[in-house]
C-alpha positions in Angstrom: -101.2 -106.0 -20.5 -103.3 -109.0 -19.6 -101.8 -109.0 -16.1 -102.6 -105.4 -15.7 -106.1 -106.0 -16.9 -106.6 -108.8 -14.4 -105.3 -106.6 -11.6 -107.6 -103.9 -12.7 -110.6 -106.2 -12.7 -109.7 -107.4 -9.2 -109.5 -103.8 -8.0 -112.9 -103.1 -9.5 -114.3 -106.2 -7.8 -112.8 -105.3 -4.4 -114.2 -101.8 -4.8 -117.6 -103.0 -5.6 -117.5 -105.5 -2.6 -116.4 -102.7 -0.3 -119.2 -100.4 -1.5 -121.7 -103.3 -1.0 -120.5 -103.8 2.6 -120.6 -100.1 3.3 -124.1 -99.9 1.9 -125.2 -102.9 4.0 -123.8 -101.2 7.1 -125.6 -97.9 6.4 -128.9 -99.7 5.8 -128.6 -101.5 9.1 -127.8 -98.3 10.9 -130.7 -96.4 9.2 -133.1 -99.2 10.0 -132.0 -99.3 13.6 -132.4 -95.6 13.9 -135.9 -95.7 12.5 -136.9 -98.6 14.8 -135.6 -96.8 17.9 -137.3 -93.5 17.0 -140.6 -95.4 16.4 -140.4 -97.1 19.8 -139.4 -93.9 21.5 -142.3 -91.9 20.0 -144.7 -94.7 20.8 -143.7 -94.6 24.5 -144.2 -90.8 24.6 -148.0 -91.2 24.1 -149.7 -92.0 27.3 -152.6 -94.4 27.3 -155.9 -92.6 27.9 -157.1 -92.9 31.5 -160.3 -95.0 32.0 -161.8 -92.9 34.8 -164.6 -95.5 35.3 -162.1 -98.2 36.4 -158.7 -96.5 37.1 -157.7 -96.0 40.8 -156.1 -92.6 41.3 -154.3 -93.6 44.5 -152.8 -96.8 42.9 -151.7 -94.8 39.8 -150.1 -92.2 42.1 -148.2 -95.0 43.9 -147.0 -96.4 40.6 -145.9 -92.9 39.4 -144.0 -92.3 42.5 -142.2 -95.6 42.1 -140.6 -94.3 38.9 -139.8 -90.9 40.3 -142.8 -89.1 38.6 -144.0 -87.3 41.7 -146.0 -84.5 39.9 -149.5 -83.7 40.9 -152.3 -83.7 38.3 -154.4 -80.8 37.1 -156.7 -80.3 34.1 -155.4 -78.2 31.2 -156.8 -74.7 31.4 -157.5 -75.0 35.2 -153.9 -74.5 36.4 -153.0 -73.5 39.1 -156.1 -75.3 40.5 -154.8 -78.6 41.7 -157.6 -80.6 43.3 -157.1 -82.3 46.7 -159.4 -84.2 49.0 -161.3 -82.0 51.5 -159.0 -83.0 54.4 -155.8 -82.0 52.7 -154.2 -78.7 51.7 -150.9 -77.5 50.2 -148.2 -76.0 52.3 -147.2 -72.4 51.3 -143.8 -73.8 50.4 -145.1 -76.6 48.3 -143.6 -76.3 44.7 -146.3 -76.1 42.1 -144.6 -75.2 38.9 -146.5 -76.2 35.8 -144.7 -79.0 33.9 -142.2 -79.7 36.6 -144.4 -80.1 39.6 -147.8 -80.4 38.0 -148.7 -82.6 35.0 -151.5 -81.2 33.0 -154.0 -83.7 31.4 -156.8 -83.0 29.0 -160.4 -82.4 30.1 -162.5 -85.5 30.0 -165.7 -85.7 28.0 -168.7 -84.0 29.7 -170.1 -87.3 30.9 -166.9 -88.2 32.7 -166.0 -84.8 34.3 -167.1 -85.8 37.8 -165.2 -89.1 37.6 -162.1 -87.4 36.3 -162.2 -84.9 39.1 -162.6 -87.7 41.7 -159.7 -89.6 40.1 -157.4 -86.5 40.2 -158.3 -85.8 43.9 -157.5 -89.4 44.9 -154.3 -89.2 42.8 -153.1 -85.9 44.3 -154.1 -86.9 47.8 -152.1 -90.1 47.6 -149.1 -88.3 46.0 -149.1 -85.7 48.8 -149.1 -88.5 51.4 -146.2 -90.2 49.7 -144.2 -86.9 49.4 -144.8 -86.0 53.0 -143.7 -89.5 54.1 -140.4 -88.9 52.3 -140.1 -85.5 54.0 -140.5 -87.2 57.4 -137.5 -89.3 56.5 -135.5 -86.1 55.8 -135.9 -86.1 52.1 -136.8 -82.8 50.4 -139.2 -82.5 47.5 -136.8 -82.1 44.5 -138.4 -83.0 41.2 -136.3 -83.5 38.0 -137.3 -81.6 34.9 -139.4 -83.8 32.6 -137.7 -84.8 29.4 -138.9 -83.1 26.3 -140.0 -85.3 23.4 -137.0 -84.5 21.2 -134.6 -85.1 24.1 -136.3 -88.4 24.9 -135.9 -89.6 21.4 -132.3 -88.5 21.3 -131.6 -90.2 24.6 -133.2 -93.4 23.3 -130.8 -93.3 20.3 -128.0 -93.1 22.8 -129.0 -96.6 24.0 -128.3 -97.9 20.5 -124.7 -96.5 20.3 -123.1 -99.9 21.1 -125.1 -101.4 18.2 -123.9 -98.7 15.8 -120.3 -99.4 16.9 -120.9 -103.1 16.5 -122.0 -102.6 12.9 -119.1 -100.3 12.2 -116.5 -102.7 13.6 -118.0 -105.6 11.6 -117.6 -103.4 8.5 -114.0 -102.6 9.3 -113.2 -106.3 9.9 -114.6 -107.1 6.4 -111.2 -106.8 4.5 -109.6 -109.3 6.9 -112.2 -112.1 6.5 -110.7 -115.3 5.2 -114.0 -116.4 3.6 -114.1 -113.5 1.2 -117.3 -112.1 2.7 -117.1 -108.4 3.5 -120.3 -108.5 5.5 -122.0 -111.3 7.6 -124.6 -113.2 5.6 -126.7 -113.7 8.7 -126.8 -111.8 11.9 -129.5 -113.6 13.8 -129.2 -117.3 12.7 -127.2 -120.2 14.0 -123.9 -118.8 12.6 -124.3 -115.5 14.5 -121.0 -115.8 16.4 -118.9 -116.9 13.4 -117.9 -113.3 12.5 -116.6 -112.8 16.1 -114.1 -115.8 16.0 -110.4 -115.0 15.5 -110.1 -118.0 13.1 -112.3 -116.1 10.7 -109.7 -113.3 10.1 -106.2 -112.9 8.8 -103.4 -111.4 10.7 -103.9 -107.7 11.6 -107.5 -108.0 12.7 -106.8 -108.7 16.3 -107.2 -105.1 17.5 -110.5 -104.6 15.7 -111.7 -107.9 16.9 -110.9 -107.0 20.5 -112.8 -103.7 20.1 -115.8 -105.7 18.8 -115.8 -108.0 21.8 -115.4 -105.0 24.2 -118.4 -103.4 22.4 -120.5 -106.6 22.8 -119.6 -106.8 26.5 -120.7 -103.1 27.0 -124.1 -103.4 25.4 -126.0 -104.4 28.5 -124.1 -102.1 31.0 -124.5 -99.2 28.6 -128.2 -99.8 28.1 -128.8 -100.0 31.8 -126.8 -96.9 32.5 -128.6 -94.8 29.9 -132.0 -96.3 31.0 -131.3 -95.2 34.6 -130.4 -91.8 33.4 -133.8 -91.6 31.5 -135.7 -93.0 34.5 -134.6 -90.0 36.7 -136.6 -87.7 34.5 -140.3 -88.2 33.9 -141.8 -88.1 30.5 -143.8 -85.0 29.5 
Protein backbone atom coordinates (compact mmCIF):
# COMPACT_ATOMS: atom_id res chain seq x y z
CA UNK A 1 0.00 0.00 0.00
CA UNK A 2 2.80 2.39 0.86
CA UNK A 3 4.51 1.73 -2.47
CA UNK A 4 1.28 2.41 -4.32
CA UNK A 5 0.81 5.60 -2.34
CA UNK A 6 4.32 6.73 -3.21
CA UNK A 7 3.73 6.01 -6.91
CA UNK A 8 0.45 7.85 -6.71
CA UNK A 9 2.13 10.90 -5.20
CA UNK A 10 4.83 10.80 -7.90
CA UNK A 11 2.17 10.69 -10.61
CA UNK A 12 0.40 13.64 -9.04
CA UNK A 13 3.67 15.58 -8.88
CA UNK A 14 4.48 14.75 -12.49
CA UNK A 15 1.00 15.81 -13.56
CA UNK A 16 1.28 19.09 -11.67
CA UNK A 17 4.72 19.76 -13.19
CA UNK A 18 3.41 19.02 -16.68
CA UNK A 19 0.47 21.37 -16.17
CA UNK A 20 2.82 24.06 -14.91
CA UNK A 21 5.04 23.70 -18.00
CA UNK A 22 2.01 23.77 -20.30
CA UNK A 23 0.70 26.85 -18.52
CA UNK A 24 4.11 28.55 -18.93
CA UNK A 25 4.13 27.74 -22.64
CA UNK A 26 0.63 29.14 -23.15
CA UNK A 27 1.48 32.31 -21.21
CA UNK A 28 4.54 32.89 -23.38
CA UNK A 29 2.52 32.30 -26.55
CA UNK A 30 -0.25 34.63 -25.41
CA UNK A 31 2.23 37.34 -24.41
CA UNK A 32 4.02 37.02 -27.75
CA UNK A 33 0.72 37.31 -29.64
CA UNK A 34 -0.26 40.43 -27.69
CA UNK A 35 3.15 42.03 -28.32
CA UNK A 36 3.05 41.30 -32.08
CA UNK A 37 -0.51 42.64 -32.38
CA UNK A 38 0.39 45.84 -30.52
CA UNK A 39 3.43 46.45 -32.74
CA UNK A 40 1.43 45.71 -35.90
CA UNK A 41 -1.40 48.05 -34.92
CA UNK A 42 1.11 50.76 -34.00
CA UNK A 43 2.67 50.49 -37.48
CA UNK A 44 -0.75 50.85 -39.12
CA UNK A 45 -1.13 54.40 -37.85
CA UNK A 46 0.73 56.81 -40.10
CA UNK A 47 2.39 59.79 -38.50
CA UNK A 48 0.62 63.09 -39.27
CA UNK A 49 2.22 65.04 -42.10
CA UNK A 50 3.82 68.33 -41.08
CA UNK A 51 2.92 70.32 -44.18
CA UNK A 52 5.01 73.28 -43.06
CA UNK A 53 8.23 71.21 -43.18
CA UNK A 54 7.54 68.04 -45.18
CA UNK A 55 8.84 67.78 -48.74
CA UNK A 56 6.25 66.12 -50.97
CA UNK A 57 8.80 65.19 -53.64
CA UNK A 58 11.11 63.54 -51.10
CA UNK A 59 8.24 61.66 -49.47
CA UNK A 60 7.11 60.41 -52.89
CA UNK A 61 10.61 59.12 -53.56
CA UNK A 62 10.63 57.33 -50.21
CA UNK A 63 7.21 55.83 -50.89
CA UNK A 64 8.28 54.58 -54.30
CA UNK A 65 11.33 52.93 -52.75
CA UNK A 66 9.05 50.64 -50.72
CA UNK A 67 6.68 49.98 -53.66
CA UNK A 68 3.97 52.37 -52.49
CA UNK A 69 3.45 54.19 -55.79
CA UNK A 70 -0.05 55.52 -55.12
CA UNK A 71 -0.93 59.13 -55.75
CA UNK A 72 -2.41 61.27 -52.98
CA UNK A 73 -5.83 62.85 -52.85
CA UNK A 74 -7.87 64.46 -50.10
CA UNK A 75 -10.77 62.48 -48.70
CA UNK A 76 -14.02 63.67 -50.20
CA UNK A 77 -12.32 65.15 -53.27
CA UNK A 78 -11.71 61.95 -55.21
CA UNK A 79 -11.33 61.59 -58.16
CA UNK A 80 -9.55 64.96 -58.03
CA UNK A 81 -5.83 64.13 -57.84
CA UNK A 82 -3.86 67.40 -57.87
CA UNK A 83 -0.85 67.69 -60.18
CA UNK A 84 1.57 70.52 -60.99
CA UNK A 85 0.39 72.81 -63.80
CA UNK A 86 2.80 71.29 -66.34
CA UNK A 87 1.67 67.69 -65.80
CA UNK A 88 -1.48 65.75 -66.64
CA UNK A 89 -2.70 62.18 -66.41
CA UNK A 90 -2.75 59.89 -69.40
CA UNK A 91 -6.22 58.49 -70.30
CA UNK A 92 -4.83 55.03 -69.52
CA UNK A 93 -3.40 56.01 -66.12
CA UNK A 94 -4.97 53.77 -63.43
CA UNK A 95 -6.67 55.86 -60.74
CA UNK A 96 -8.64 53.42 -58.62
CA UNK A 97 -9.30 54.65 -55.10
CA UNK A 98 -7.36 52.69 -52.49
CA UNK A 99 -5.22 50.81 -54.97
CA UNK A 100 -3.87 53.66 -57.11
CA UNK A 101 -4.78 56.64 -54.95
CA UNK A 102 -4.30 56.96 -51.20
CA UNK A 103 -6.80 59.25 -49.54
CA UNK A 104 -5.63 61.46 -46.70
CA UNK A 105 -7.73 63.62 -44.35
CA UNK A 106 -8.27 67.28 -45.06
CA UNK A 107 -5.86 69.50 -43.14
CA UNK A 108 -7.04 72.26 -40.79
CA UNK A 109 -8.23 75.42 -42.55
CA UNK A 110 -4.96 77.27 -41.87
CA UNK A 111 -2.94 74.52 -43.60
CA UNK A 112 -5.15 73.77 -46.62
CA UNK A 113 -2.94 75.68 -49.07
CA UNK A 114 0.23 74.05 -47.77
CA UNK A 115 -1.43 70.63 -47.92
CA UNK A 116 -2.45 71.14 -51.53
CA UNK A 117 1.06 72.31 -52.44
CA UNK A 118 2.51 69.24 -50.71
CA UNK A 119 0.15 66.88 -52.56
CA UNK A 120 0.95 68.50 -55.93
CA UNK A 121 4.69 68.06 -55.35
CA UNK A 122 4.14 64.50 -54.14
CA UNK A 123 2.00 63.50 -57.12
CA UNK A 124 4.25 65.31 -59.58
CA UNK A 125 7.34 63.45 -58.37
CA UNK A 126 5.42 60.14 -58.26
CA UNK A 127 4.34 60.60 -61.86
CA UNK A 128 7.95 61.29 -62.93
CA UNK A 129 9.14 58.16 -61.11
CA UNK A 130 6.41 56.00 -62.67
CA UNK A 131 7.05 57.35 -66.16
CA UNK A 132 10.76 56.68 -65.71
CA UNK A 133 9.89 53.06 -64.96
CA UNK A 134 7.70 52.91 -68.06
CA UNK A 135 10.55 54.16 -70.19
CA UNK A 136 12.51 51.14 -69.02
CA UNK A 137 9.71 48.83 -70.16
CA UNK A 138 8.00 48.38 -66.79
CA UNK A 139 4.21 48.73 -66.64
CA UNK A 140 2.39 50.41 -63.78
CA UNK A 141 1.07 47.46 -61.80
CA UNK A 142 0.26 48.29 -58.21
CA UNK A 143 -0.38 45.67 -55.57
CA UNK A 144 -3.55 45.76 -53.50
CA UNK A 145 -2.90 47.44 -50.13
CA UNK A 146 -3.05 45.17 -47.11
CA UNK A 147 -6.13 45.57 -44.97
CA UNK A 148 -5.55 46.18 -41.26
CA UNK A 149 -6.70 42.67 -40.18
CA UNK A 150 -4.59 41.02 -42.88
CA UNK A 151 -1.54 43.05 -41.87
CA UNK A 152 -1.93 41.99 -38.24
CA UNK A 153 -2.41 38.36 -39.29
CA UNK A 154 0.64 38.48 -41.55
CA UNK A 155 2.65 39.98 -38.71
CA UNK A 156 1.63 37.02 -36.55
CA UNK A 157 3.01 34.74 -39.28
CA UNK A 158 6.45 36.24 -38.60
CA UNK A 159 6.21 34.83 -35.07
CA UNK A 160 5.41 31.25 -36.19
CA UNK A 161 9.00 29.99 -35.57
CA UNK A 162 8.84 31.44 -32.05
CA UNK A 163 5.58 29.62 -31.35
CA UNK A 164 7.17 26.38 -32.59
CA UNK A 165 10.24 27.11 -30.49
CA UNK A 166 8.14 27.33 -27.34
CA UNK A 167 6.22 24.19 -28.28
CA UNK A 168 9.36 22.12 -28.89
CA UNK A 169 10.82 23.31 -25.58
CA UNK A 170 7.61 22.15 -23.91
CA UNK A 171 7.77 18.73 -25.61
CA UNK A 172 11.39 18.32 -24.54
CA UNK A 173 10.49 18.94 -20.89
CA UNK A 174 9.91 15.26 -19.92
CA UNK A 175 13.38 14.34 -21.25
CA UNK A 176 15.30 16.90 -19.21
CA UNK A 177 17.82 15.38 -16.82
CA UNK A 178 17.68 18.26 -14.36
CA UNK A 179 14.01 17.68 -13.59
CA UNK A 180 12.96 21.07 -14.94
CA UNK A 181 10.03 20.84 -17.36
CA UNK A 182 10.48 24.43 -18.49
CA UNK A 183 13.59 26.69 -18.79
CA UNK A 184 14.13 28.87 -15.75
CA UNK A 185 15.56 31.67 -17.91
CA UNK A 186 15.18 32.34 -21.61
CA UNK A 187 17.23 35.48 -21.95
CA UNK A 188 20.05 35.18 -19.40
CA UNK A 189 23.51 33.63 -19.59
CA UNK A 190 22.15 30.07 -19.54
CA UNK A 191 19.97 30.69 -22.61
CA UNK A 192 21.49 27.89 -24.67
CA UNK A 193 21.52 25.27 -21.93
CA UNK A 194 18.13 23.86 -22.91
CA UNK A 195 19.38 23.33 -26.48
CA UNK A 196 22.35 21.11 -25.51
CA UNK A 197 22.03 17.34 -26.09
CA UNK A 198 23.70 16.69 -22.71
CA UNK A 199 20.64 18.18 -21.00
CA UNK A 200 18.33 15.40 -22.19
CA UNK A 201 17.83 11.67 -21.81
CA UNK A 202 17.78 9.22 -24.71
CA UNK A 203 14.81 9.66 -27.01
CA UNK A 204 14.98 13.45 -27.20
CA UNK A 205 17.28 13.59 -30.23
CA UNK A 206 14.53 14.03 -32.82
CA UNK A 207 12.76 16.81 -30.91
CA UNK A 208 16.08 18.50 -30.23
CA UNK A 209 16.89 18.38 -33.95
CA UNK A 210 13.52 20.02 -34.73
CA UNK A 211 14.30 22.70 -32.17
CA UNK A 212 17.63 23.50 -33.82
CA UNK A 213 16.05 23.53 -37.29
CA UNK A 214 13.44 25.94 -35.99
CA UNK A 215 16.15 28.21 -34.55
CA UNK A 216 17.98 28.16 -37.88
CA UNK A 217 14.82 29.13 -39.78
CA UNK A 218 13.84 32.11 -37.60
CA UNK A 219 15.77 34.70 -39.62
CA UNK A 220 15.04 33.32 -43.15
CA UNK A 221 11.36 32.93 -42.27
CA UNK A 222 11.12 36.47 -40.90
CA UNK A 223 12.87 37.92 -43.95
CA UNK A 224 10.63 35.95 -46.32
CA UNK A 225 7.39 37.05 -44.65
CA UNK A 226 8.72 40.60 -44.37
CA UNK A 227 9.39 40.70 -48.11
CA UNK A 228 5.91 39.37 -48.75
CA UNK A 229 4.46 42.20 -46.65
CA UNK A 230 6.67 44.83 -48.32
CA UNK A 231 5.16 44.04 -51.73
CA UNK A 232 1.81 45.34 -50.52
CA UNK A 233 1.54 48.89 -49.15
CA UNK A 234 -0.29 49.61 -45.94
CA UNK A 235 -3.77 51.17 -46.07
